[in-house]
Chimera marker file (.cmm) of the C-alpha trace (Angstrom):
<marker_set name="trace">
<marker id="1" x="142.101" y="136.656" z="180.848" r="1" g="1" b="0" radius="0.5"/>
<marker id="2" x="142.195" y="140.861" z="180.802" r="1" g="1" b="0" radius="0.5"/>
<marker id="3" x="140.481" y="142.257" z="177.039" r="1" g="1" b="0" radius="0.5"/>
<marker id="4" x="141.101" y="145.814" z="176.331" r="1" g="1" b="0" radius="0.5"/>
<marker id="5" x="138.052" y="147.655" z="175.318" r="1" g="1" b="0" radius="0.5"/>
<marker id="6" x="137.512" y="146.512" z="171.789" r="1" g="1" b="0" radius="0.5"/>
<marker id="7" x="135.072" y="148.256" z="169.131" r="1" g="1" b="0" radius="0.5"/>
<marker id="8" x="132.413" y="146.164" z="167.764" r="1" g="1" b="0" radius="0.5"/>
<marker id="9" x="134.054" y="145.677" z="164.980" r="1" g="1" b="0" radius="0.5"/>
<marker id="10" x="136.863" y="143.997" z="165.758" r="1" g="1" b="0" radius="0.5"/>
<marker id="11" x="135.190" y="141.757" z="167.812" r="1" g="1" b="0" radius="0.5"/>
<marker id="12" x="134.975" y="138.767" z="165.112" r="1" g="1" b="0" radius="0.5"/>
<marker id="13" x="138.504" y="139.455" z="164.539" r="1" g="1" b="0" radius="0.5"/>
<marker id="14" x="139.729" y="139.036" z="168.240" r="1" g="1" b="0" radius="0.5"/>
<marker id="15" x="137.958" y="135.991" z="168.284" r="1" g="1" b="0" radius="0.5"/>
<marker id="16" x="139.587" y="133.830" z="165.519" r="1" g="1" b="0" radius="0.5"/>
<marker id="17" x="142.786" y="134.794" z="167.129" r="1" g="1" b="0" radius="0.5"/>
<marker id="18" x="142.230" y="133.666" z="170.742" r="1" g="1" b="0" radius="0.5"/>
<marker id="19" x="140.968" y="130.265" z="169.376" r="1" g="1" b="0" radius="0.5"/>
<marker id="20" x="142.779" y="128.477" z="166.349" r="1" g="1" b="0" radius="0.5"/>
<marker id="21" x="139.774" y="126.601" z="166.366" r="1" g="1" b="0" radius="0.5"/>
<marker id="22" x="137.296" y="129.299" z="165.148" r="1" g="1" b="0" radius="0.5"/>
<marker id="23" x="137.181" y="128.827" z="161.061" r="1" g="1" b="0" radius="0.5"/>
<marker id="24" x="134.650" y="131.831" z="161.210" r="1" g="1" b="0" radius="0.5"/>
<marker id="25" x="133.690" y="133.931" z="163.556" r="1" g="1" b="0" radius="0.5"/>
<marker id="26" x="130.161" y="137.063" z="162.838" r="1" g="1" b="0" radius="0.5"/>
<marker id="27" x="128.474" y="139.266" z="165.302" r="1" g="1" b="0" radius="0.5"/>
<marker id="28" x="125.346" y="140.907" z="164.799" r="1" g="1" b="0" radius="0.5"/>
<marker id="29" x="123.650" y="143.578" z="166.248" r="1" g="1" b="0" radius="0.5"/>
<marker id="30" x="120.078" y="143.317" z="168.524" r="1" g="1" b="0" radius="0.5"/>
<marker id="31" x="118.095" y="143.922" z="165.111" r="1" g="1" b="0" radius="0.5"/>
<marker id="32" x="120.183" y="141.378" z="163.356" r="1" g="1" b="0" radius="0.5"/>
<marker id="33" x="121.934" y="143.799" z="161.174" r="1" g="1" b="0" radius="0.5"/>
<marker id="34" x="125.648" y="142.621" z="160.169" r="1" g="1" b="0" radius="0.5"/>
<marker id="35" x="128.221" y="144.190" z="162.201" r="1" g="1" b="0" radius="0.5"/>
<marker id="36" x="131.464" y="142.900" z="161.587" r="1" g="1" b="0" radius="0.5"/>
<marker id="37" x="132.836" y="139.182" z="160.405" r="1" g="1" b="0" radius="0.5"/>
<marker id="38" x="134.975" y="136.496" z="159.233" r="1" g="1" b="0" radius="0.5"/>
<marker id="39" x="135.553" y="134.074" z="156.807" r="1" g="1" b="0" radius="0.5"/>
<marker id="40" x="133.951" y="133.514" z="153.390" r="1" g="1" b="0" radius="0.5"/>
<marker id="41" x="130.388" y="134.859" z="153.270" r="1" g="1" b="0" radius="0.5"/>
<marker id="42" x="129.896" y="137.172" z="155.877" r="1" g="1" b="0" radius="0.5"/>
<marker id="43" x="126.112" y="137.866" z="154.558" r="1" g="1" b="0" radius="0.5"/>
<marker id="44" x="125.183" y="133.829" z="154.590" r="1" g="1" b="0" radius="0.5"/>
<marker id="45" x="126.363" y="133.182" z="158.044" r="1" g="1" b="0" radius="0.5"/>
<marker id="46" x="125.001" y="136.672" z="159.846" r="1" g="1" b="0" radius="0.5"/>
<marker id="47" x="121.118" y="135.058" z="158.139" r="1" g="1" b="0" radius="0.5"/>
<marker id="48" x="122.035" y="131.827" z="159.303" r="1" g="1" b="0" radius="0.5"/>
<marker id="49" x="122.992" y="132.915" z="163.214" r="1" g="1" b="0" radius="0.5"/>
<marker id="50" x="119.659" y="134.955" z="162.903" r="1" g="1" b="0" radius="0.5"/>
<marker id="51" x="117.892" y="131.981" z="162.293" r="1" g="1" b="0" radius="0.5"/>
<marker id="52" x="119.993" y="130.173" z="165.172" r="1" g="1" b="0" radius="0.5"/>
<marker id="53" x="118.866" y="132.698" z="167.590" r="1" g="1" b="0" radius="0.5"/>
<marker id="54" x="115.017" y="132.633" z="166.353" r="1" g="1" b="0" radius="0.5"/>
<marker id="55" x="114.759" y="129.377" z="166.632" r="1" g="1" b="0" radius="0.5"/>
<marker id="56" x="116.483" y="129.648" z="170.205" r="1" g="1" b="0" radius="0.5"/>
<marker id="57" x="113.646" y="132.426" z="171.268" r="1" g="1" b="0" radius="0.5"/>
<marker id="58" x="110.976" y="129.922" z="169.808" r="1" g="1" b="0" radius="0.5"/>
<marker id="59" x="111.797" y="127.295" z="172.231" r="1" g="1" b="0" radius="0.5"/>
<marker id="60" x="110.614" y="129.685" z="175.095" r="1" g="1" b="0" radius="0.5"/>
<marker id="61" x="111.802" y="130.316" z="178.157" r="1" g="1" b="0" radius="0.5"/>
<marker id="62" x="112.263" y="133.228" z="180.047" r="1" g="1" b="0" radius="0.5"/>
<marker id="63" x="114.377" y="135.117" z="179.838" r="1" g="1" b="0" radius="0.5"/>
<marker id="64" x="115.980" y="133.659" z="176.333" r="1" g="1" b="0" radius="0.5"/>
<marker id="65" x="118.896" y="131.671" z="176.067" r="1" g="1" b="0" radius="0.5"/>
<marker id="66" x="121.953" y="133.651" z="176.661" r="1" g="1" b="0" radius="0.5"/>
<marker id="67" x="124.194" y="131.152" z="175.141" r="1" g="1" b="0" radius="0.5"/>
<marker id="68" x="124.030" y="127.978" z="172.596" r="1" g="1" b="0" radius="0.5"/>
<marker id="69" x="126.004" y="125.442" z="171.455" r="1" g="1" b="0" radius="0.5"/>
<marker id="70" x="124.655" y="123.151" z="168.242" r="1" g="1" b="0" radius="0.5"/>
<marker id="71" x="126.820" y="120.591" z="166.898" r="1" g="1" b="0" radius="0.5"/>
<marker id="72" x="127.197" y="120.057" z="163.623" r="1" g="1" b="0" radius="0.5"/>
<marker id="73" x="128.989" y="117.477" z="161.450" r="1" g="1" b="0" radius="0.5"/>
<marker id="74" x="132.669" y="118.078" z="161.890" r="1" g="1" b="0" radius="0.5"/>
<marker id="75" x="132.199" y="120.929" z="163.812" r="1" g="1" b="0" radius="0.5"/>
<marker id="76" x="129.831" y="123.253" z="166.232" r="1" g="1" b="0" radius="0.5"/>
<marker id="77" x="127.978" y="126.581" z="166.239" r="1" g="1" b="0" radius="0.5"/>
<marker id="78" x="128.382" y="128.737" z="169.471" r="1" g="1" b="0" radius="0.5"/>
<marker id="79" x="126.484" y="131.732" z="170.140" r="1" g="1" b="0" radius="0.5"/>
<marker id="80" x="126.626" y="134.119" z="173.025" r="1" g="1" b="0" radius="0.5"/>
<marker id="81" x="124.259" y="136.927" z="173.088" r="1" g="1" b="0" radius="0.5"/>
<marker id="82" x="123.944" y="139.999" z="175.340" r="1" g="1" b="0" radius="0.5"/>
<marker id="83" x="121.299" y="142.890" z="175.080" r="1" g="1" b="0" radius="0.5"/>
<marker id="84" x="123.468" y="144.550" z="172.430" r="1" g="1" b="0" radius="0.5"/>
<marker id="85" x="124.543" y="141.968" z="170.283" r="1" g="1" b="0" radius="0.5"/>
<marker id="86" x="125.113" y="138.710" z="169.451" r="1" g="1" b="0" radius="0.5"/>
<marker id="87" x="128.546" y="136.797" z="168.716" r="1" g="1" b="0" radius="0.5"/>
<marker id="88" x="128.195" y="133.392" z="166.935" r="1" g="1" b="0" radius="0.5"/>
<marker id="89" x="132.051" y="131.070" z="165.962" r="1" g="1" b="0" radius="0.5"/>
<marker id="90" x="131.602" y="127.974" z="163.713" r="1" g="1" b="0" radius="0.5"/>
<marker id="91" x="134.298" y="125.843" z="165.126" r="1" g="1" b="0" radius="0.5"/>
<marker id="92" x="136.625" y="122.537" z="164.498" r="1" g="1" b="0" radius="0.5"/>
<marker id="93" x="135.636" y="119.687" z="165.798" r="1" g="1" b="0" radius="0.5"/>
<marker id="94" x="137.955" y="119.561" z="169.100" r="1" g="1" b="0" radius="0.5"/>
<marker id="95" x="136.686" y="122.733" z="169.586" r="1" g="1" b="0" radius="0.5"/>
<marker id="96" x="136.206" y="122.717" z="173.393" r="1" g="1" b="0" radius="0.5"/>
<marker id="97" x="132.902" y="124.611" z="174.272" r="1" g="1" b="0" radius="0.5"/>
<marker id="98" x="133.451" y="125.628" z="177.406" r="1" g="1" b="0" radius="0.5"/>
<marker id="99" x="136.243" y="127.693" z="176.081" r="1" g="1" b="0" radius="0.5"/>
<marker id="100" x="134.702" y="128.933" z="173.153" r="1" g="1" b="0" radius="0.5"/>
<marker id="101" x="131.594" y="130.475" z="175.065" r="1" g="1" b="0" radius="0.5"/>
<marker id="102" x="134.215" y="131.647" z="177.191" r="1" g="1" b="0" radius="0.5"/>
<marker id="103" x="136.280" y="133.706" z="174.731" r="1" g="1" b="0" radius="0.5"/>
<marker id="104" x="132.880" y="134.997" z="173.773" r="1" g="1" b="0" radius="0.5"/>
<marker id="105" x="131.669" y="136.349" z="176.741" r="1" g="1" b="0" radius="0.5"/>
<marker id="106" x="134.518" y="138.236" z="177.728" r="1" g="1" b="0" radius="0.5"/>
<marker id="107" x="134.913" y="139.578" z="174.155" r="1" g="1" b="0" radius="0.5"/>
<marker id="108" x="130.880" y="140.720" z="173.754" r="1" g="1" b="0" radius="0.5"/>
<marker id="109" x="132.323" y="142.457" z="177.919" r="1" g="1" b="0" radius="0.5"/>
<marker id="110" x="135.076" y="144.382" z="176.363" r="1" g="1" b="0" radius="0.5"/>
<marker id="111" x="132.840" y="145.922" z="173.656" r="1" g="1" b="0" radius="0.5"/>
<marker id="112" x="132.622" y="149.496" z="173.377" r="1" g="1" b="0" radius="0.5"/>
<marker id="113" x="129.205" y="151.254" z="173.639" r="1" g="1" b="0" radius="0.5"/>
<link id1="1" id2="2" r="1" g="1" b="0" radius="0.2"/>
<link id1="2" id2="3" r="1" g="1" b="0" radius="0.2"/>
<link id1="3" id2="4" r="1" g="1" b="0" radius="0.2"/>
<link id1="4" id2="5" r="1" g="1" b="0" radius="0.2"/>
<link id1="5" id2="6" r="1" g="1" b="0" radius="0.2"/>
<link id1="6" id2="7" r="1" g="1" b="0" radius="0.2"/>
<link id1="7" id2="8" r="1" g="1" b="0" radius="0.2"/>
<link id1="8" id2="9" r="1" g="1" b="0" radius="0.2"/>
<link id1="9" id2="10" r="1" g="1" b="0" radius="0.2"/>
<link id1="10" id2="11" r="1" g="1" b="0" radius="0.2"/>
<link id1="11" id2="12" r="1" g="1" b="0" radius="0.2"/>
<link id1="12" id2="13" r="1" g="1" b="0" radius="0.2"/>
<link id1="13" id2="14" r="1" g="1" b="0" radius="0.2"/>
<link id1="14" id2="15" r="1" g="1" b="0" radius="0.2"/>
<link id1="15" id2="16" r="1" g="1" b="0" radius="0.2"/>
<link id1="16" id2="17" r="1" g="1" b="0" radius="0.2"/>
<link id1="17" id2="18" r="1" g="1" b="0" radius="0.2"/>
<link id1="18" id2="19" r="1" g="1" b="0" radius="0.2"/>
<link id1="19" id2="20" r="1" g="1" b="0" radius="0.2"/>
<link id1="20" id2="21" r="1" g="1" b="0" radius="0.2"/>
<link id1="21" id2="22" r="1" g="1" b="0" radius="0.2"/>
<link id1="22" id2="23" r="1" g="1" b="0" radius="0.2"/>
<link id1="23" id2="24" r="1" g="1" b="0" radius="0.2"/>
<link id1="24" id2="25" r="1" g="1" b="0" radius="0.2"/>
<link id1="25" id2="26" r="1" g="1" b="0" radius="0.2"/>
<link id1="26" id2="27" r="1" g="1" b="0" radius="0.2"/>
<link id1="27" id2="28" r="1" g="1" b="0" radius="0.2"/>
<link id1="28" id2="29" r="1" g="1" b="0" radius="0.2"/>
<link id1="29" id2="30" r="1" g="1" b="0" radius="0.2"/>
<link id1="30" id2="31" r="1" g="1" b="0" radius="0.2"/>
<link id1="31" id2="32" r="1" g="1" b="0" radius="0.2"/>
<link id1="32" id2="33" r="1" g="1" b="0" radius="0.2"/>
<link id1="33" id2="34" r="1" g="1" b="0" radius="0.2"/>
<link id1="34" id2="35" r="1" g="1" b="0" radius="0.2"/>
<link id1="35" id2="36" r="1" g="1" b="0" radius="0.2"/>
<link id1="36" id2="37" r="1" g="1" b="0" radius="0.2"/>
<link id1="37" id2="38" r="1" g="1" b="0" radius="0.2"/>
<link id1="38" id2="39" r="1" g="1" b="0" radius="0.2"/>
<link id1="39" id2="40" r="1" g="1" b="0" radius="0.2"/>
<link id1="40" id2="41" r="1" g="1" b="0" radius="0.2"/>
<link id1="41" id2="42" r="1" g="1" b="0" radius="0.2"/>
<link id1="42" id2="43" r="1" g="1" b="0" radius="0.2"/>
<link id1="43" id2="44" r="1" g="1" b="0" radius="0.2"/>
<link id1="44" id2="45" r="1" g="1" b="0" radius="0.2"/>
<link id1="45" id2="46" r="1" g="1" b="0" radius="0.2"/>
<link id1="46" id2="47" r="1" g="1" b="0" radius="0.2"/>
<link id1="47" id2="48" r="1" g="1" b="0" radius="0.2"/>
<link id1="48" id2="49" r="1" g="1" b="0" radius="0.2"/>
<link id1="49" id2="50" r="1" g="1" b="0" radius="0.2"/>
<link id1="50" id2="51" r="1" g="1" b="0" radius="0.2"/>
<link id1="51" id2="52" r="1" g="1" b="0" radius="0.2"/>
<link id1="52" id2="53" r="1" g="1" b="0" radius="0.2"/>
<link id1="53" id2="54" r="1" g="1" b="0" radius="0.2"/>
<link id1="54" id2="55" r="1" g="1" b="0" radius="0.2"/>
<link id1="55" id2="56" r="1" g="1" b="0" radius="0.2"/>
<link id1="56" id2="57" r="1" g="1" b="0" radius="0.2"/>
<link id1="57" id2="58" r="1" g="1" b="0" radius="0.2"/>
<link id1="58" id2="59" r="1" g="1" b="0" radius="0.2"/>
<link id1="59" id2="60" r="1" g="1" b="0" radius="0.2"/>
<link id1="60" id2="61" r="1" g="1" b="0" radius="0.2"/>
<link id1="61" id2="62" r="1" g="1" b="0" radius="0.2"/>
<link id1="62" id2="63" r="1" g="1" b="0" radius="0.2"/>
<link id1="63" id2="64" r="1" g="1" b="0" radius="0.2"/>
<link id1="64" id2="65" r="1" g="1" b="0" radius="0.2"/>
<link id1="65" id2="66" r="1" g="1" b="0" radius="0.2"/>
<link id1="66" id2="67" r="1" g="1" b="0" radius="0.2"/>
<link id1="67" id2="68" r="1" g="1" b="0" radius="0.2"/>
<link id1="68" id2="69" r="1" g="1" b="0" radius="0.2"/>
<link id1="69" id2="70" r="1" g="1" b="0" radius="0.2"/>
<link id1="70" id2="71" r="1" g="1" b="0" radius="0.2"/>
<link id1="71" id2="72" r="1" g="1" b="0" radius="0.2"/>
<link id1="72" id2="73" r="1" g="1" b="0" radius="0.2"/>
<link id1="73" id2="74" r="1" g="1" b="0" radius="0.2"/>
<link id1="74" id2="75" r="1" g="1" b="0" radius="0.2"/>
<link id1="75" id2="76" r="1" g="1" b="0" radius="0.2"/>
<link id1="76" id2="77" r="1" g="1" b="0" radius="0.2"/>
<link id1="77" id2="78" r="1" g="1" b="0" radius="0.2"/>
<link id1="78" id2="79" r="1" g="1" b="0" radius="0.2"/>
<link id1="79" id2="80" r="1" g="1" b="0" radius="0.2"/>
<link id1="80" id2="81" r="1" g="1" b="0" radius="0.2"/>
<link id1="81" id2="82" r="1" g="1" b="0" radius="0.2"/>
<link id1="82" id2="83" r="1" g="1" b="0" radius="0.2"/>
<link id1="83" id2="84" r="1" g="1" b="0" radius="0.2"/>
<link id1="84" id2="85" r="1" g="1" b="0" radius="0.2"/>
<link id1="85" id2="86" r="1" g="1" b="0" radius="0.2"/>
<link id1="86" id2="87" r="1" g="1" b="0" radius="0.2"/>
<link id1="87" id2="88" r="1" g="1" b="0" radius="0.2"/>
<link id1="88" id2="89" r="1" g="1" b="0" radius="0.2"/>
<link id1="89" id2="90" r="1" g="1" b="0" radius="0.2"/>
<link id1="90" id2="91" r="1" g="1" b="0" radius="0.2"/>
<link id1="91" id2="92" r="1" g="1" b="0" radius="0.2"/>
<link id1="92" id2="93" r="1" g="1" b="0" radius="0.2"/>
<link id1="93" id2="94" r="1" g="1" b="0" radius="0.2"/>
<link id1="94" id2="95" r="1" g="1" b="0" radius="0.2"/>
<link id1="95" id2="96" r="1" g="1" b="0" radius="0.2"/>
<link id1="96" id2="97" r="1" g="1" b="0" radius="0.2"/>
<link id1="97" id2="98" r="1" g="1" b="0" radius="0.2"/>
<link id1="98" id2="99" r="1" g="1" b="0" radius="0.2"/>
<link id1="99" id2="100" r="1" g="1" b="0" radius="0.2"/>
<link id1="100" id2="101" r="1" g="1" b="0" radius="0.2"/>
<link id1="101" id2="102" r="1" g="1" b="0" radius="0.2"/>
<link id1="102" id2="103" r="1" g="1" b="0" radius="0.2"/>
<link id1="103" id2="104" r="1" g="1" b="0" radius="0.2"/>
<link id1="104" id2="105" r="1" g="1" b="0" radius="0.2"/>
<link id1="105" id2="106" r="1" g="1" b="0" radius="0.2"/>
<link id1="106" id2="107" r="1" g="1" b="0" radius="0.2"/>
<link id1="107" id2="108" r="1" g="1" b="0" radius="0.2"/>
<link id1="108" id2="109" r="1" g="1" b="0" radius="0.2"/>
<link id1="109" id2="110" r="1" g="1" b="0" radius="0.2"/>
<link id1="110" id2="111" r="1" g="1" b="0" radius="0.2"/>
<link id1="111" id2="112" r="1" g="1" b="0" radius="0.2"/>
<link id1="112" id2="113" r="1" g="1" b="0" radius="0.2"/>
</marker_set>
């Protein structure tokens, strides 16, 4: 998939456009500051993403995981990060993890500096 260069603020909306299984998406920067989000209560979602990142990092391993998948009742949460951003998506149960994670990675790579 070829994605044109995107402003970071456009990434969550673009992820929702690419996959109808994405209910909400949030992008935070490396410091944990909310950059952009879709869906309701973006600040709460960003806080949960920061917690998920902290938990993944606490599990150890070097380097820390670039992608995380968490299954929850009725769906899943997918997280992909690079040195600049963390992109997370809340999805319906039927979402294909490989497709969501691929789309997230592709969108992060398309982010303008």
